[in-house]
C-alpha positions in Angstrom: 0.0 -0.1 0.0 1.5 3.3 -1.0 1.6 6.5 1.2 -1.1 8.1 -0.7 -3.7 5.5 -0.4 -2.9 5.0 3.3 -3.3 8.6 3.8 -6.5 8.8 1.9 -7.8 5.9 4.1 -6.8 7.9 7.2 -8.8 10.9 6.1 -11.8 8.8 5.5 -11.5 7.0 8.7 -11.6 10.3 10.8 -14.6 11.6 8.8 -16.4 8.4 9.7 -15.4 8.6 13.3 -16.8 12.2 13.5 -20.1 11.1 12.0 -20.3 8.4 14.7 -19.6 10.9 17.4 -22.4 13.0 16.1 -24.9 10.1 16.8 -24.0 9.7 20.4 -24.9 13.2 22.2 -24.8 13.3 25.9 -25.1 15.9 28.5 -24.1 16.5 32.1 -27.0 16.6 34.5 -26.7 18.2 38.0 -27.8 21.0 40.2 -26.1 22.7 43.3 -26.2 25.9 45.3 -23.3 28.1 46.0 -20.0 26.5 47.1 -21.8 23.4 48.5 -22.3 21.3 45.2 -20.0 20.1 42.4 -22.1 21.3 39.6 -20.9 25.0 39.6 -17.9 26.7 37.9 -15.1 25.8 37.5 -16.5 22.3 36.8 -14.4 19.9 38.8 -15.3 16.7 37.4 -13.7 14.7 34.5 -16.6 13.9 32.2 -15.1 10.4 31.8 -15.4 9.5 35.3 -18.8 11.2 36.3 -19.6 8.6 39.0 -16.7 10.0 41.2 -18.9 12.9 42.3 -22.3 12.4 44.0 -25.2 14.2 42.1 -23.5 14.5 38.6 -24.9 12.2 36.0 -24.3 11.8 32.4 -27.4 11.2 30.4 -28.4 10.5 26.9 -29.7 13.6 25.1 -31.8 12.9 21.9 -32.0 16.6 20.9 -28.1 17.0 21.1 -28.6 20.3 22.8 -27.3 20.8 26.4 -27.8 23.7 28.7 -26.2 25.3 31.8 -28.4 27.6 34.0 -27.3 30.0 36.6 -30.0 31.5 38.8 -29.8 33.8 41.8 -27.0 36.1 40.1 -29.5 39.0 39.7 -32.2 40.4 42.3 -32.5 39.7 45.7 -30.0 36.8 46.2 -27.2 38.5 44.0 -24.7 38.9 47.1 -25.8 35.7 48.7 -23.8 32.7 47.8 -26.6 30.3 48.8 -28.9 32.0 46.4 -26.6 31.2 43.4 -27.6 27.9 41.8 -26.0 26.1 38.9 -27.8 23.6 36.8 -26.7 21.5 33.9 -29.3 19.7 31.7 -30.3 18.2 28.3 -32.7 20.4 26.5 -35.7 18.8 24.9 -35.4 20.9 21.8 -33.0 23.3 20.3 -33.1 27.2 20.6 -35.4 28.6 18.0 -32.5 29.9 16.1 -30.2 26.8 16.4 -27.4 29.0 17.7 -24.9 28.1 20.7 -24.8 31.1 23.1 -25.2 32.3 26.6 -27.7 35.2 27.6 -30.2 36.4 30.2 -33.6 34.7 29.8 -36.8 33.7 31.6 -36.9 30.3 33.1 -39.8 29.3 35.2 -40.8 33.0 35.5 -37.3 34.0 36.9 -34.5 35.8 35.2 -31.4 33.6 34.8 -28.3 33.4 32.8 -28.4 30.5 30.5 -26.0 28.8 27.9 -26.9 26.6 25.0 -24.6 24.2 23.3 -24.7 21.4 20.9 -22.4 18.4 21.1 -21.5 15.5 23.3 -21.0 16.7 27.0 -20.6 20.1 25.8 -22.1 21.7 29.1 -19.3 20.1 31.3 -16.6 22.8 30.8 -15.0 24.7 28.1 -15.8 23.2 24.7 -12.9 21.8 22.7 -13.6 20.5 19.4 -11.2 17.6 19.0 -12.4 17.0 15.4 -10.6 20.2 14.2 -7.3 19.2 15.8 -7.8 15.6 14.4 -8.5 17.1 10.9 -5.4 19.3 11.1 -3.2 16.4 12.2 -4.6 14.2 9.3 -3.9 17.0 6.6 -0.4 17.4 8.0 0.3 13.5 7.8 -1.2 13.3 4.4 1.0 16.1 3.1 4.1 14.5 4.7 3.4 11.1 3.3 2.8 12.5 -0.1 6.1 14.6 -0.3 8.6 12.7 2.0 6.9 9.4 3.0 8.3 5.9 2.1 6.1 3.3 3.2 
C-alpha cells in the first residue's frame, strides 16, 4: 500500500469517526447551590469519570442540545452565595435559531443566565472541538506522506 492510499484511508476513517460521534450526544445533569455542590464553575469533574462525584450524571440527550443555567445572580440573591444555583441539563429541543450562546432569559418566571450548546458533553466545561485538531493532524500527515513518506 503506498503513502497516498494510506493517507486517504486515514482521512476517510477520521471523517467516519466524526459521523459516529455526532450520533452519540450526552449531557451532564446536575444541580447545586453556592459552594456546596460540585455542579458550579469551574466544573471539577472529569467527564469520563462522572460517577466519582455524587449528584453528577451523564445522560443521553436525543436533541443533542445541552444547557447550563445559573440563577440567583440578579435580584435579591445577587450577593448571597446560597442563592446562586447552577444547573446543567439536556434540553428537549434546540433554541429557536439553532445558535450556541449564553444570555439572560426567563426560566420558570425567573430571570436566569443560560447557555446553550450542541455536542457531546458540551455543558461540562470549556468546549474543545477535538475534530478540528484531528483534521489538522490528518492533513499534515497526508502532506508529509505524499512528499516525504516511504511506506
